[in-house]
C-alpha positions in Angstrom: 32.3 129.4 21.9 28.7 128.3 22.8 26.9 130.2 25.5 23.5 130.6 27.1 22.6 134.3 27.5 20.2 135.2 30.3 19.3 138.8 29.7 16.2 140.3 31.3 15.1 143.9 30.6 12.6 145.5 33.0 14.0 148.7 34.4 16.5 151.5 33.5 19.7 149.6 34.5 18.6 146.5 32.6 17.9 148.7 29.5 21.6 149.3 29.5 22.8 145.9 30.5 20.7 144.2 27.7 22.1 146.7 25.2 25.6 145.9 26.3 25.0 142.2 26.0 23.7 142.7 22.5 26.8 144.6 21.6 28.9 141.8 23.2 27.2 139.2 21.0 27.7 141.4 17.9 31.4 141.8 18.7 31.9 138.0 19.1 30.0 137.5 15.9 30.7 134.2 14.1 33.0 133.0 16.9 30.0 132.5 19.1 26.8 130.4 19.2 24.2 131.7 21.5 21.1 130.2 23.2 19.1 133.4 24.0 16.9 133.8 27.0 15.9 137.5 26.6 13.3 139.5 28.5 10.2 137.3 29.1 12.2 134.2 28.4 14.8 135.0 31.0 13.1 133.1 33.9 14.2 130.3 36.2 12.4 127.5 34.5 13.9 128.3 31.1 17.4 128.8 32.5 17.3 125.5 34.4 16.1 123.7 31.3 18.7 125.2 29.1 21.5 124.5 31.6 20.4 120.9 32.0 20.1 120.3 28.2 23.4 122.0 27.5 26.1 120.6 29.8 29.5 122.4 29.8 28.1 125.4 27.9 29.0 128.8 29.2 26.4 130.9 31.0 26.3 134.6 30.4 24.1 136.7 32.7 23.6 140.5 32.2 21.1 141.9 34.8 20.7 142.5 38.5 22.3 140.1 41.0 22.7 139.6 44.7 25.2 137.9 46.9 23.6 134.5 46.4 21.6 134.8 43.2 21.2 135.9 39.5 18.0 137.7 38.9 15.5 137.0 36.1 12.8 138.9 34.3 10.2 138.2 36.9 12.6 139.3 39.7 13.0 135.6 40.8 16.4 134.0 40.9 17.4 132.1 37.8 20.4 130.6 39.6 20.9 130.6 43.3 22.4 128.4 46.1 19.6 125.9 45.6 20.4 125.1 41.9 24.0 126.2 41.9 25.1 122.6 40.9 23.9 123.5 37.4 27.0 125.6 37.0 29.3 122.6 37.5 31.9 122.0 34.7 31.0 125.3 32.9 32.3 128.9 32.7 30.1 131.7 33.9 30.5 135.4 32.9 28.4 138.0 34.7 27.7 141.7 34.5 25.7 142.1 37.7 26.1 143.2 41.3 27.5 141.1 44.1 27.0 137.6 42.8 30.7 136.7 43.0 30.7 137.3 46.7 28.8 134.2 47.8 27.2 132.4 44.7 30.4 132.6 42.8 32.5 131.0 45.5 29.8 128.3 46.1 29.7 127.6 42.3 33.5 127.3 42.1 33.6 125.0 45.1 30.9 122.9 43.4 33.0 122.4 40.3 32.3 125.5 38.2 35.4 126.0 36.0 35.4 129.8 36.1 33.1 132.3 37.7 33.5 136.0 36.5 31.7 138.6 38.5 31.7 141.3 41.1 31.8 141.1 44.9 30.2 144.5 45.4 27.6 146.7 43.6 28.3 147.5 40.0 28.0 151.3 39.3 28.0 153.2 36.0 26.9 156.6 34.7 24.7 157.0 31.6 26.6 159.9 30.1 29.6 157.7 29.3 27.8 154.3 29.1 29.9 153.4 26.1 33.0 153.4 28.3 31.3 151.1 30.8 30.1 148.8 28.1 33.7 148.5 26.8 34.9 147.7 30.4 32.2 145.2 31.2 32.5 143.3 27.9 36.3 143.3 27.7 37.0 140.2 29.7 34.8 137.8 27.6 36.2 139.3 24.3 39.6 138.4 25.5 38.5 134.9 26.5 37.1 134.4 22.9 40.6 135.3 21.7 42.0 132.4 23.7 43.4 134.2 26.7 43.4 132.3 30.0 40.9 133.6 32.7 43.9 134.9 34.7 45.1 136.9 31.7 41.5 138.1 31.0 41.2 139.4 34.6 44.6 141.1 34.6 44.1 142.7 31.2 40.5 143.8 32.0 41.7 145.6 35.1 44.4 147.3 33.1 41.8 148.3 30.5 39.5 149.7 33.3 42.4 151.7 34.7 43.1 153.2 31.2 39.4 154.1 30.9 39.4 155.6 34.4 42.5 157.8 33.6 40.8 158.9 30.3 37.6 159.8 32.2 39.6 161.9 34.6 41.3 163.7 31.8 37.8 164.4 30.3 36.7 165.8 33.6 34.2 163.0 34.4 35.3 162.4 38.0 32.0 160.6 38.9 32.3 158.2 36.1 35.9 157.5 37.0 35.0 156.9 40.6 32.2 154.4 39.6 34.6 152.5 37.4 37.2 152.4 40.2 34.6 150.7 42.3 33.8 148.2 39.6 37.4 147.4 38.9 38.2 146.8 42.5 35.1 144.6 42.9 35.8 142.4 39.9 36.8 138.8 40.6 37.3 135.6 38.6 37.2 132.4 40.7 39.1 129.7 38.8 42.1 127.4 39.1 44.7 130.2 39.1 43.1 132.2 41.9 42.9 131.5 45.6 39.4 132.1 47.1 39.8 133.8 50.5 38.5 131.8 53.4 35.9 133.2 55.8 37.7 135.4 58.4 35.5 134.1 61.2 36.3 130.5 62.2 32.7 129.8 63.1 31.5 131.1 59.7 34.2 129.1 58.0 33.2 125.9 59.8 29.5 126.5 58.9 30.3 127.1 55.2 32.5 124.0 55.0 30.0 121.7 56.8 26.7 123.0 55.5 27.5 125.2 52.5 27.1 128.9 51.8 23.3 128.7 51.5 23.0 127.9 55.2 25.6 130.5 56.2 23.8 133.2 54.2 20.4 132.3 55.9 22.1 132.5 59.3 23.6 135.9 58.5 20.2 137.3 57.3 18.6 136.0 60.5 21.4 137.7 62.5 20.9 141.0 60.6 17.2 140.9 61.3 17.9 140.4 65.0 20.2 143.4 64.9 17.5 145.5 63.2 14.9 144.6 65.8 17.4 145.3 68.6 
């Protein structure tokens, strides 16, 4: 497996996510070849160059995310709805908040082979961060073993459930609640999954005609109008 790792580190959450990514790479060991964009190197220009020069190579992103973007070291997007075409014909594995909600769907519709990520915020507790590390890394370790993405998703959710039950037995209810949220938000958009359509016919039509980027801008404008009102 060859992969581009985009891993910023600029605040407390990314201190942990960068640590987990390092452990992921160590666990994969000789089965992986990594192009590392760490900390100061984890910016849009470097990510775009690496993606353009390495077609079909997996992208791994461990950091903050939003509905329509993956965040870099300088808080700018490294991948968003503007350059999402760079994800075509590749697999993407994320440990970040929200990016599967809009960006992941757009990437898959643009030809991304598989997009692993979360449709809501990712939560964890630092007192049992090793358990969260195991849960967040589990899917890619299965993929390296040759499992299909569908199997990776099913087995990762099973593993998360096991960890949740163990946390409850250990009396860590808050940690268990956080991991329940993460498990239920985890998605993998690929050939064996059906991406839900927009429930609103108008939103669905806008997304189909103009793409998710336009739909997201319209939603943000709507939300601003609501705030003003």
